[in-house]
NULOVO-907183 format. One record per residue: x, y negated, z of N, C-alpha, C in turn. Coordinates in steps of 0.1 Angstrom, whole numbers, padded with zeros to 4 digits, always signed. Example, Ala and Ser with C-alpha at 12.3 -4.5 7.8 and 13.67 -1.06 7.14 Angstrom:
residues 2
+0132+0057+0078+0123+0045+0078+0132+0033+0078;+0128+0022+0071+0137+0011+0071+0129+0000+0079;
//
This chain:
residues 422
-0251+0148-0184-0241+0146-0192-0235+0131-0191;-0242+0124-0183-0236+0109-0181-0221+0112-0173;-0219+0121-0166-0208+0123-0158-0202+0136-0162;-0197+0138-0173-0191+0153-0176-0179+0157-0167;-0173+0148-0162-0161+0152-0155-0166+0159-0140;-0178+0157-0136-0183+0163-0125-0180+0178-0124;-0183+0187-0133-0183+0200-0135-0168+0205-0134;-0158+0199-0141-0143+0201-0139-0138+0199-0126;-0143+0187-0120-0138+0186-0107-0144+0193-0096;-0156+0199-0096-0160+0207-0087-0152+0221-0089;-0150+0224-0103-0142+0238-0104-0129+0237-0099;-0123+0226-0101-0109+0223-0096-0107+0222-0080;-0119+0218-0073-0117+0218-0059-0119+0233-0054;-0128+0241-0059-0132+0253-0056-0119+0263-0057;-0113+0260-0071-0101+0269-0073-0089+0266-0065;-0087+0253-0060-0077+0249-0049-0080+0255-0037;-0092+0254-0032-0096+0262-0018-0093+0276-0019;-0099+0283-0029-0098+0296-0031-0082+0302-0032;-0074+0293-0038-0059+0297-0040-0052+0295-0026;-0057+0285-0020-0050+0283-0006-0055+0292+0005;-0067+0299+0003-0072+0307+0013-0066+0323+0010;-0065+0326-0002-0062+0340-0006-0049+0342-0011;-0042+0332-0016-0027+0334-0022-0018+0332-0012;-0008+0339-0011+0003+0338-0001+0011+0323-0005;+0018+0319+0007+0024+0307+0006+0036+0309-0004;+0039+0299-0015+0051+0300-0023+0056+0289-0024;+0068+0288-0028+0076+0275-0029+0081+0274-0044;+0080+0264-0049+0084+0261-0063+0098+0257-0063;+0105+0262-0071+0120+0259-0073+0127+0262-0061;+0139+0257-0059+0150+0261-0047+0146+0254-0035;+0136+0258-0027+0130+0252-0016+0141+0255-0003;+0141+0245+0005+0152+0247+0015+0150+0259+0026;+0137+0264+0026+0132+0275+0034+0139+0287+0031;+0144+0289+0016+0150+0300+0013+0165+0302+0018;+0171+0290+0024+0183+0291+0027+0186+0288+0043;+0177+0292+0051+0179+0289+0065+0188+0299+0072;+0187+0310+0066+0196+0320+0072+0212+0318+0067;+0213+0311+0057+0226+0310+0050+0234+0299+0057;+0227+0288+0061+0232+0275+0066+0226+0270+0077;+0235+0260+0085+0227+0253+0096+0232+0238+0094;+0239+0236+0082+0241+0222+0079+0235+0217+0067;+0229+0206+0068+0220+0201+0057+0222+0187+0055;+0218+0181+0042+0216+0166+0041+0204+0162+0038;+0200+0151+0045+0184+0145+0045+0184+0131+0040;+0175+0128+0031+0171+0115+0030+0160+0109+0038;+0163+0098+0045+0150+0095+0052+0141+0088+0045;+0127+0093+0048+0114+0086+0041+0109+0076+0048;+0107+0080+0061+0098+0071+0071+0100+0075+0084;+0100+0065+0095+0100+0067+0108+0084+0070+0112;+0082+0083+0118+0068+0086+0121+0065+0080+0135;+0075+0082+0146+0073+0077+0160+0085+0079+0168;+0085+0070+0179+0095+0068+0188+0090+0076+0202;+0100+0083+0207+0098+0091+0218+0109+0086+0229;+0108+0093+0240+0118+0089+0252+0131+0098+0249;+0129+0110+0243+0141+0118+0240+0144+0120+0226;+0135+0120+0217+0136+0120+0203+0129+0109+0195;+0134+0104+0185+0128+0096+0173+0125+0105+0163;+0113+0106+0156+0110+0113+0147+0109+0109+0134;+0115+0113+0123+0114+0107+0109+0109+0117+0099;+0102+0113+0089+0098+0123+0078+0111+0122+0068;+0116+0133+0064+0129+0132+0056+0126+0143+0045;+0135+0139+0034+0135+0149+0023+0148+0156+0022;+0149+0169+0022+0160+0177+0023+0166+0177+0009;+0179+0172+0011+0187+0170-0002+0196+0181-0006;+0204+0185+0003+0213+0198+0001+0218+0206+0013;+0223+0218+0011+0226+0226+0022+0241+0231+0019;+0248+0233+0029+0262+0236+0029+0264+0252+0031;+0272+0258+0024+0277+0272+0025+0287+0276+0017;+0297+0283+0020+0309+0289+0016+0316+0276+0011;+0319+0266+0019+0327+0252+0015+0321+0247+0004;+0308+0248+0002+0301+0240-0010+0288+0233-0007;+0284+0225-0013+0272+0218-0011+0263+0222-0024;+0249+0226-0019+0241+0231-0030+0229+0222-0029;+0223+0218-0042+0210+0211-0040+0199+0219-0037;+0189+0214-0030+0178+0219-0026+0166+0209-0024;+0154+0213-0020+0143+0205-0019+0132+0207-0010;+0124+0199-0007+0115+0201+0005+0113+0189+0015;+0105+0189+0024+0104+0176+0033+0100+0182+0047;+0106+0177+0058+0106+0183+0070+0103+0170+0080;+0100+0172+0094+0102+0163+0104+0113+0165+0110;+0120+0153+0111+0134+0152+0118+0134+0146+0131;+0138+0154+0140+0138+0147+0154+0153+0145+0158;+0157+0135+0161+0170+0128+0163+0171+0124+0179;+0181+0127+0186+0180+0121+0198+0179+0108+0199;+0171+0102+0209+0171+0086+0208+0182+0081+0215;+0188+0086+0225+0198+0080+0232+0212+0076+0224;+0214+0063+0224+0227+0058+0216+0227+0062+0202;+0214+0063+0195+0213+0066+0181+0208+0052+0175;+0216+0047+0164+0209+0035+0156+0197+0039+0150;+0189+0031+0148+0176+0033+0139+0179+0035+0124;+0173+0047+0119+0175+0049+0105+0165+0042+0098;+0167+0040+0085+0159+0033+0076+0156+0042+0064;+0146+0037+0057+0142+0043+0044+0154+0044+0035;+0157+0056+0028+0167+0056+0018+0181+0061+0024;+0184+0061+0037+0196+0065+0044+0198+0080+0042;+0209+0084+0037+0214+0097+0035+0223+0102+0045;+0219+0112+0056+0226+0116+0065+0228+0132+0064;+0240+0136+0072+0246+0149+0071+0244+0154+0086;+0238+0165+0087+0236+0171+0102+0235+0184+0105;+0240+0189+0117+0239+0202+0122+0225+0203+0128;+0218+0212+0125+0203+0212+0130+0197+0227+0132;+0186+0227+0138+0178+0239+0140+0164+0237+0133;+0159+0247+0128+0144+0246+0122+0135+0254+0130;+0123+0248+0134+0115+0255+0142+0100+0254+0133;+0093+0263+0131+0081+0263+0124+0072+0254+0132;+0063+0247+0123+0053+0237+0129+0043+0245+0135;+0038+0243+0148+0027+0250+0153+0018+0242+0159;+0005+0246+0163-0005+0237+0169-0002+0232+0184;-0005+0220+0187-0004+0215+0200-0013+0225+0209;-0007+0226+0222-0016+0234+0231-0028+0227+0235;-0039+0235+0237-0052+0230+0241-0056+0219+0231;-0053+0218+0218-0059+0208+0209-0068+0216+0200;-0079+0209+0197-0089+0215+0188-0087+0212+0174;-0074+0203+0172-0073+0199+0156-0060+0210+0152;-0063+0217+0141-0054+0227+0137-0042+0219+0129;-0032+0214+0135-0022+0205+0132-0014+0211+0122;-0010+0225+0125-0003+0233+0117-0008+0235+0102;-0021+0238+0101-0027+0237+0089-0027+0224+0081;-0029+0213+0089-0027+0200+0082-0014+0198+0078;-0003+0201+0084+0010+0200+0080+0012+0206+0067;+0008+0221+0067+0010+0227+0056+0006+0222+0044;-0007+0215+0045-0015+0209+0032-0006+0197+0029;+0001+0192+0038+0011+0181+0035+0025+0185+0031;+0026+0198+0027+0039+0204+0025+0050+0202+0035;+0046+0202+0047+0053+0202+0059+0054+0215+0067;+0066+0222+0068+0066+0235+0074+0074+0236+0087;+0084+0227+0089+0094+0229+0100+0096+0215+0108;+0098+0216+0120+0103+0207+0128+0119+0208+0128;+0127+0199+0126+0141+0199+0125+0146+0192+0138;+0154+0198+0147+0161+0191+0158+0176+0191+0155;+0179+0179+0155+0194+0176+0151+0204+0173+0163;+0214+0182+0162+0225+0180+0174+0235+0168+0170;+0241+0170+0159+0251+0160+0155+0248+0157+0142;+0249+0144+0140+0248+0139+0126+0257+0127+0122;+0258+0125+0108+0266+0112+0103+0258+0107+0093;+0260+0093+0091+0254+0085+0080+0264+0085+0068;+0260+0091+0056+0269+0091+0045+0267+0079+0037;+0253+0074+0034+0253+0063+0024+0238+0057+0028;+0236+0048+0019+0223+0040+0023+0217+0038+0007;+0204+0034+0007+0198+0031-0006+0197+0042-0015;+0194+0054-0010+0193+0067-0017+0178+0069-0021;+0169+0060-0017+0154+0062-0022+0150+0053-0034;+0139+0053-0036+0133+0045-0046+0134+0030-0042;+0140+0022-0053+0142+0008-0050+0130-0001-0046;+0118+0004-0052+0105-0005-0051+0101-0002-0037;+0100+0012-0034+0097+0016-0020+0104+0010-0008;+0118+0009-0010+0127+0003-0001+0124-0012+0001;+0122-0019-0009+0118-0034-0006+0105-0033-0001;+0095-0024-0005+0083-0026+0003+0083-0022+0018;+0093-0014+0022+0094-0012+0036+0099-0023+0043;+0109-0030+0037+0116-0042+0042+0104-0054+0044;+0096-0054+0034+0085-0065+0034+0076-0062+0047;+0072-0048+0047+0065-0044+0058+0071-0046+0072;+0083-0043+0072+0089-0046+0086+0091-0061+0089;+0092-0070+0079+0093-0082+0081+0080-0088+0088;+0069-0085+0081+0056-0088+0085+0052-0083+0097;+0057-0071+0101+0056-0066+0117+0062-0075+0126;+0075-0080+0123+0082-0088+0132+0075-0101+0132;+0069-0107+0121+0061-0121+0122+0051-0120+0130;+0044-0108+0130+0032-0106+0140+0037-0105+0156;+0047-0098+0156+0052-0095+0169+0057-0107+0177;+0064-0116+0168+0070-0127+0174+0061-0141+0174;+0047-0139+0169+0037-0150+0171+0032-0151+0184;+0024-0160+0185+0018-0164+0198+0006-0154+0202;+0004-0145+0195-0006-0134+0199-0001-0127+0213;-0011-0123+0219-0010-0115+0231-0003-0101+0226;+0005-0096+0234+0014-0084+0230+0006-0073+0227;-0006-0070+0233-0015-0057+0229-0023-0063+0216;-0026-0074+0214-0033-0079+0202-0023-0077+0190;-0011-0082+0192-0004-0081+0182-0001-0068+0176;+0001-0058+0185+0002-0044+0182-0011-0037+0174;-0022-0044+0178-0036-0040+0173-0036-0045+0159;-0032-0058+0156-0033-0065+0145-0021-0058+0134;-0012-0053+0138-0001-0048+0130-0008-0034+0127;-0015-0026+0134-0020-0014+0130-0031-0017+0120;-0040-0028+0123-0051-0029+0113-0047-0032+0099;-0038-0042+0098-0033-0048+0084-0021-0040+0078;-0012-0035+0087+0000-0029+0083-0001-0013+0084;-0009-0007+0091-0011+0007+0094+0001+0012+0103;+0006+0004+0111+0017+0010+0120+0010+0010+0135;+0010+0022+0140+0002+0023+0153+0013+0027+0164;+0026+0027+0160+0035+0029+0171+0037+0024+0183;+0033+0010+0184+0033+0002+0196+0019+0001+0201;+0010+0008+0197-0004+0006+0204-0003+0015+0216;-0010+0008+0225-0011+0016+0240-0020+0030+0237;-0015+0039+0244-0023+0053+0242-0038+0052+0247;-0041+0045+0258-0053+0045+0261-0064+0038+0251;-0057+0028+0246-0065+0020+0235-0067+0028+0223;-0055+0037+0220-0060+0047+0209-0070+0057+0213;-0070+0062+0223-0080+0069+0228-0094+0064+0228;-0095+0051+0232-0109+0044+0230-0114+0042+0218;-0104+0040+0209-0109+0040+0194-0112+0052+0187;-0106+0064+0193-0108+0076+0188-0122+0081+0194;-0125+0081+0207-0136+0085+0212-0147+0077+0207;-0147+0064+0204-0158+0055+0199-0161+0058+0184;-0152+0065+0177-0154+0068+0163-0150+0055+0154;-0140+0049+0161-0133+0036+0153-0119+0038+0149;-0113+0051+0150-0099+0054+0147-0096+0051+0134;-0105+0052+0126-0103+0049+0111-0099+0034+0110;-0102+0025+0117-0098+0012+0114-0085+0010+0119;-0078+0017+0125-0064+0017+0129-0052+0019+0118;-0059+0024+0106-0049+0028+0096-0055+0023+0083;-0046+0018+0074-0050+0013+0062-0057+0023+0052;-0069+0019+0048-0076+0030+0040-0084+0021+0031;-0093+0029+0022-0101+0022+0012-0110+0010+0018;-0115+0012+0031-0123+0002+0037-0115-0010+0039;-0102-0010+0043-0095-0021+0046-0092-0029+0032;-0088-0022+0022-0083-0027+0009-0096-0034+0004;-0106-0027+0004-0121-0032-0002-0125-0044+0005;-0123-0044+0019-0126-0056+0024-0118-0069+0021;-0105-0066+0021-0096-0077+0016-0098-0082+0003;-0101-0073-0006-0105-0077-0020-0117-0083-0021;-0128-0082-0013-0141-0087-0013-0138-0101-0007;-0128-0106+0003-0126-0116+0007-0120-0127-0004;-0111-0119-0010-0103-0127-0023-0111-0129-0035;-0122-0120-0036-0132-0121-0045-0140-0134-0044;-0144-0137-0032-0151-0149-0029-0142-0160-0032;-0131-0160-0028-0121-0172-0029-0118-0174-0044;-0118-0164-0051-0115-0166-0066-0127-0169-0074;-0138-0170-0070-0150-0172-0077-0150-0185-0084;-0144-0195-0079-0142-0206-0085-0136-0210-0097;-0127-0197-0100-0121-0196-0113-0131-0195-0125;-0143-0191-0121-0154-0191-0131-0157-0203-0140;-0153-0216-0132-0153-0228-0138-0146-0228-0152;-0136-0220-0153-0127-0221-0165-0133-0212-0176;-0145-0207-0174-0152-0200-0183-0147-0185-0184;-0146-0179-0197-0143-0164-0197-0127-0163-0193;-0119-0174-0196-0105-0171-0191-0104-0171-0176;-0114-0178-0169-0114-0177-0154-0118-0164-0150;-0129-0158-0158-0133-0145-0154-0123-0134-0156;-0115-0133-0166-0104-0125-0167-0094-0127-0157;-0091-0140-0155-0080-0142-0144-0083-0137-0130;-0098-0140-0126-0102-0134-0114-0100-0119-0114;-0103-0112-0123-0100-0097-0124-0087-0092-0122;-0078-0100-0129-0064-0097-0129-0058-0100-0115;-0063-0111-0109-0058-0115-0095-0063-0105-0086;-0076-0099-0087-0080-0089-0076-0073-0075-0078;-0070-0072-0092-0060-0060-0092-0048-0061-0086;-0041-0072-0088-0028-0076-0082-0029-0075-0068;-0039-0082-0062-0042-0081-0050-0043-0068-0040;-0050-0058-0050-0049-0044-0044-0036-0038-0043;-0028-0041-0054-0014-0035-0054-0005-0043-0047;-0008-0054-0043+0000-0062-0032+0000-0057-0018;-0014-0054-0015-0017-0047-0002-0011-0035-0001;-0012-0025-0012-0004-0013-0013+0011-0014-0010;+0018-0025-0014+0033-0029-0015+0034-0033+0000;+0028-0040+0006+0032-0044+0018+0029-0036+0031;+0021-0026+0027+0019-0015+0039+0027-0003+0037;+0039-0005+0028+0050+0005+0026+0047+0011+0015;+0040+0011+0006+0038+0021-0007+0033+0034-0002;+0025+0036+0008+0022+0049+0014+0012+0054+0003;+0010+0068+0000+0004+0074-0008-0011+0070-0009;-0015+0071+0006-0029+0067+0005-0034+0051+0001;-0026+0042+0004-0027+0029+0000-0026+0029-0016;-0018+0037-0021-0015+0036-0036-0028+0043-0043;-0031+0052-0038-0044+0059-0044-0056+0050-0042;-0059+0043-0030-0070+0034-0030-0068+0021-0041;-0056+0017-0043-0052+0006-0051-0056+0010-0065;-0052+0024-0068-0055+0028-0081-0069+0029-0084;-0076+0035-0075-0091+0037-0074-0098+0024-0077;-0095+0013-0067-0102+0000-0070-0098-0007-0080;-0085-0006-0086-0081-0013-0099-0088-0007-0111;-0090+0007-0111-0099+0012-0122-0112+0005-0123;-0119+0006-0111-0132+0000-0110-0133-0013-0115;-0124-0022-0109-0123-0037-0114-0121-0037-0129;-0111-0029-0134-0107-0032-0148-0118-0026-0158;-0125-0017-0153-0139-0011-0160-0147-0023-0162;-0148-0032-0153-0160-0041-0155-0157-0052-0165;-0145-0052-0168-0140-0062-0179-0141-0056-0193;-0137-0043-0195-0136-0037-0207-0151-0030-0213;-0160-0029-0202-0172-0022-0204-0183-0032-0202;-0194-0031-0211-0206-0040-0207-0214-0036-0194;-0214-0021-0194-0221-0015-0183-0214-0005-0177;-0206-0007-0167-0196+0004-0163-0204+0015-0152;-0201+0024-0153-0206+0035-0142-0195+0036-0132;-0197+0030-0119-0188+0032-0109-0185+0045-0104;-0196+0052-0103-0197+0065-0099-0188+0074-0106;-0190+0072-0120-0181+0081-0130-0168+0078-0129;-0164+0065-0125-0150+0060-0125-0144+0066-0112;-0152+0067-0101-0147+0074-0088-0145+0089-0091;-0153+0095-0099-0152+0110-0100-0138+0111-0110;-0138+0104-0119-0127+0106-0128-0113+0103-0123;-0113+0091-0113-0101+0090-0106-0096+0101-0097;-0106+0108-0091-0104+0119-0081-0098+0130-0090;-0105+0132-0101-0101+0143-0109-0087+0142-0114;-0083+0129-0117-0068+0128-0123-0058+0129-0110;-0063+0126-0098-0055+0127-0086-0051+0142-0085;-0063+0148-0083-0062+0161-0078-0055+0173-0089;-0057+0167-0102-0050+0175-0114-0035+0175-0112;-0029+0162-0107-0014+0161-0105-0011+0166-0091;-0021+0167-0080-0015+0170-0068-0030+0177-0062;-0030+0189-0064-0044+0197-0059-0045+0197-0046;-0033+0198-0037-0034+0198-0023-0040+0185-0017;-0042+0175-0024-0049+0163-0020-0062+0165-0014;-0068+0177-0019-0082+0180-0015-0082+0183+0000;-0072+0186+0005-0070+0188+0020-0064+0176+0027;-0062+0165+0021-0057+0153+0026-0068+0145+0034;-0068+0141+0046-0078+0135+0054-0080+0123+0049;-0070+0114+0045-0070+0101+0041-0077+0101+0027;-0075+0110+0021-0080+0111+0006-0096+0115+0008;-0099+0123+0016-0114+0129+0020-0120+0116+0024;-0115+0108+0034-0122+0097+0040-0125+0087+0030;-0114+0083+0022-0115+0073+0012-0126+0075+0003;-0124+0086-0005-0133+0092-0014-0147+0091-0010;-0150+0099+0002-0165+0100+0007-0170+0087+0011;-0162+0077+0017-0167+0064+0020-0172+0057+0010;-0163+0055-0002-0167+0050-0015-0180+0057-0022;-0180+0069-0021-0188+0078-0028-0203+0076-0020;-0204+0074-0007-0215+0071+0001-0221+0057-0002;-0212+0046-0006-0218+0033-0009-0223+0033-0023;-0216+0041-0033-0221+0041-0046-0233+0048-0048;-0235+0059-0039-0248+0069-0041-0260+0060-0034;-0256+0055-0022-0268+0050-0012-0272+0036-0016;-0262+0027-0018-0264+0014-0017-0275+0008-0030;-0274+0015-0042-0284+0010-0052-0300+0012-0046;-0301+0023-0039-0315+0024-0034-0318+0015-0021;-0308+0014-0013-0310+0006-0001-0311-0009-0006;-0303-0011-0015-0304-0027-0019-0317-0030-0025;-0322-0021-0032-0337-0023-0038-0347-0026-0027;-0346-0017-0016-0354-0017-0005-0354-0031+0002;-0341-0035+0005-0337-0046+0011-0344-0059+0005;-0342-0060-0009-0348-0072-0018-0363-0071-0017;-0369-0059-0014-0383-0060-0015-0389-0064-0001;-0383-0058+0010-0389-0058+0022-0384-0067+0032;-0370-0073+0030-0363-0081+0041-0364-0095+0036;-0366-0104+0048-0365-0118+0045-0352-0124+0039;-0351-0131+0028-0341-0137+0022-0329-0141+0033;-0333-0145+0043-0322-0152+0052-0315-0140+0060;-0323-0129+0061-0316-0117+0066-0311-0106+0057;-0309-0109+0045-0306-0099+0034-0290-0098+0036;-0282-0107+0038-0270-0106+0039-0265-0096+0051;-0268-0098+0064-0264-0089+0074-0272-0076+0073;-0284-0073+0065-0289-0060+0063-0281-0055+0053;-0276-0060+0043-0268-0055+0032-0253-0050+0037;-0247-0058+0046-0235-0054+0054-0237-0041+0062;-0248-0041+0069-0254-0029+0077-0255-0018+0069;-0261-0019+0057-0264-0009+0049-0253-0002+0042;-0242-0011+0038-0231-0007+0034-0222+0003+0043;-0222-0003+0054-0214+0005+0066-0221+0018+0067;-0234+0017+0070-0242+0031+0072-0240+0039+0063;-0239+0036+0048-0238+0045+0037-0224+0051+0038;-0215+0043+0041-0200+0050+0039-0199+0059+0052;-0202+0053+0063-0200+0061+0075-0208+0075+0077;-0220+0074+0070-0229+0085+0069-0222+0097+0062;-0216+0093+0052-0207+0104+0042-0195+0108+0049;-0190+0100+0057-0175+0103+0064-0178+0111+0076;-0190+0110+0083-0193+0115+0095-0189+0132+0094;-0195+0139+0087-0193+0152+0084-0177+0157+0085;-0171+0150+0077-0154+0152+0079-0149+0149+0093;-0153+0139+0099-0149+0136+0111-0152+0149+0120;-0163+0154+0122-0168+0165+0129-0162+0177+0128;-0161+0180+0115-0154+0192+0109-0138+0192+0113;-0132+0180+0110-0118+0180+0112-0111+0180+0127;-0121+0173+0136-0116+0171+0148-0125+0177+0157;-0134+0185+0154-0145+0194+0162-0150+0186+0176;-0154+0174+0169-0159+0164+0179-0170+0156+0173;-0181+0151+0180-0191+0142+0175-0192+0131+0183;-0184+0120+0178-0184+0106+0183-0198+0101+0185;-0204+0101+0196-0219+0099+0198-0221+0083+0192;-0212+0075+0196-0214+0060+0192-0209+0056+0179;-0205+0067+0171-0199+0064+0158-0206+0055+0148;-0219+0057+0146-0228+0049+0137-0231+0033+0142;-0233+0035+0154-0236+0022+0159-0222+0013+0162;-0213+0019+0168-0201+0012+0169-0196+0006+0155;-0197+0015+0145-0193+0010+0131-0202-0002+0126;-0214+0000+0128-0224-0010+0123-0221-0024+0129;-0215-0024+0143-0210-0036+0148-0197-0040+0143;-0187-0032+0143-0173-0036+0140-0169-0037+0125;-0175-0029+0116-0170-0028+0102-0174-0044+0096;-0185-0049+0096-0187-0062+0091-0179-0072+0098;-0176-0070+0111-0168-0079+0118-0152-0078+0113;-0149-0066+0108-0136-0066+0105-0130-0073+0094;-0137-0076+0086-0135-0084+0073-0130-0097+0080;-0137-0103+0091-0134-0116+0095-0119-0114+0103;-0118-0105+0110-0105-0100+0117-0093-0100+0105;-0094-0092+0095-0084-0090+0084-0081-0105+0079;-0092-0113+0077-0089-0126+0070-0079-0134+0080;-0082-0133+0093-0077-0141+0104-0062-0135+0106;-0058-0124+0105-0046-0117+0104-0038-0123+0094;-0044-0123+0082-0035-0128+0070-0034-0142+0071;-0043-0153+0078-0041-0166+0081-0029-0168+0091;-0029-0158+0101-0019-0158+0110-0004-0156+0107;-0005-0148+0095+0010-0145+0089+0012-0156+0082;+0004-0164+0075+0008-0175+0065+0011-0186+0076;+0004-0188+0086+0006-0202+0094+0015-0199+0106;+0021-0187+0107+0028-0184+0120+0038-0193+0124;+0046-0200+0115+0056-0209+0118+0051-0225+0118;+0038-0226+0116+0032-0240+0116+0028-0242+0130;+0034-0252+0136+0030-0255+0152+0016-0254+0157;+0007-0266+0152-0006-0266+0157-0014-0255+0148;-0015-0255+0137-0025-0246+0130-0022-0232+0132;-0009-0229+0134-0004-0214+0138-0011-0211+0151;-0010-0220+0161-0016-0216+0174-0030-0216+0176;-0037-0224+0166-0051-0223+0166-0055-0212+0160;-0049-0206+0149-0051-0194+0143-0049-0182+0151;-0039-0182+0158-0036-0173+0169-0046-0171+0178;-0050-0182+0184-0060-0183+0195-0073-0176+0190;-0078-0178+0178-0091-0174+0172-0089-0160+0172;-0077-0155+0167-0073-0140+0163-0074-0133+0176;-0067-0140+0185-0067-0133+0201-0082-0129+0205;-0091-0139+0204-0105-0136+0207-0111-0126+0200;-0109-0126+0186-0114-0115+0177-0110-0101+0180;-0095-0100+0183-0090-0087+0186-0094-0083+0201;-0096-0093+0210-0101-0088+0223-0114-0082+0223;-0121-0090+0215-0137-0085+0213-0137-0071+0206;-0128-0067+0196-0127-0055+0191-0124-0045+0201;-0115-0047+0209-0110-0039+0220-0121-0035+0229;-0129-0046+0233-0140-0046+0243-0149-0035+0236;-0154-0038+0224-0165-0028+0217-0159-0013+0218;-0147-0011+0214-0141+0003+0215-0141+0008+0230;-0138+0000+0239-0138+0003+0254-0154+0007+0259;-0161-0002+0255-0175+0000+0261-0182+0014+0253;-0180+0016+0240-0183+0026+0233-0178+0039+0239;-0166+0038+0244-0159+0051+0250-0166+0054+0263;-0167+0043+0270-0174+0046+0285-0189+0051+0283;-0195+0045+0274-0211+0050+0270-0209+0065+0268;-0200+0068+0258-0198+0083+0253-0194+0091+0265;-0184+0089+0272-0180+0096+0284-0192+0098+0294;-0200+0087+0295-0210+0087+0306-0221+0099+0302;-0223+0098+0289-0234+0107+0284-0228+0122+0285;-0215+0124+0280-0212+0137+0280-0207+0144+0293;-0203+0134+0301-0199+0139+0316-0207+0135+0327;
//
């Protein structure tokens, strides 16, 4: 009874999975898919640029309206919009466009073990839309906070890109801190994927948690102010979590992690002895209550299971470390135990979702994850001092070495895995 939310949470997850498996797909309200035979001209609001291609640039877009019988009618739904890359200006968040287009059902990639069509369906994406002709009607049609968030994210990307970092390392730093993998080399992505390190290339609970841990150390000096300093430290940590979510573009995954960590931090202020595991379960229940399909979301699964692994395993492991490990080795053993706890819970999802077992998964993560906090701190310093001639060059040089070491670990892990398998 210490965690009464556990039973409703399990029942909600079971009900969602059963409904998805046995009930036909239905659309709430006036979904665009009901009007595909009536019209081939639609209006879209751009949400995010997904990737750049040689022939097409791909955007995630919200369907605003469809045209029929000389009138425009409101509709809803989200699609992947493919626009010819030749001579087309780059579209931004909030742009409203009108286009002649063709809708094609999303299907799995040939020879792929990943069920992309099912993944897309759980994210409410059903169609690829190829645009033949389009025109820009207006701008600033999206959420004003998200729009400024996207602009901030873009400015930070440019700051890293124009720094003195090596080109490949700048792309890697952008991916690690800001979650943008567009400019990463395909071979490097493959190396991180095969070595079981692909999760560090996108902003997750791990990244935000590590950054908060860094700032938590920096803010400890505030305790000299007494209880005011204690409360100020907690407030600053919550603001840090939401600031990170803001600069990565207010993505749903970053917002969920910020909310989850924010609740855990706030609970330490208002309760004498808070139960972090209960807070995690309550947070998951609230998120799933408002959006049950999140149970199928890979980012949600990985973030939830990683935190769950730490909360379940670390109390036991920490007790053993304190009893049996030399005091000078307690810190590195604690880092390793935290990493192992999180990755052990995440591993079954990786195997199930991608039908592959990264053989170097645990070992490579034991090496990389503790090192990742140093890399993240160096990237933040690089952004702060990018315009400072001497300090900026020094920070960039150190960061270059750290990112090169990260790439080396991924490449070696990939080679060992391939040698064992083939």
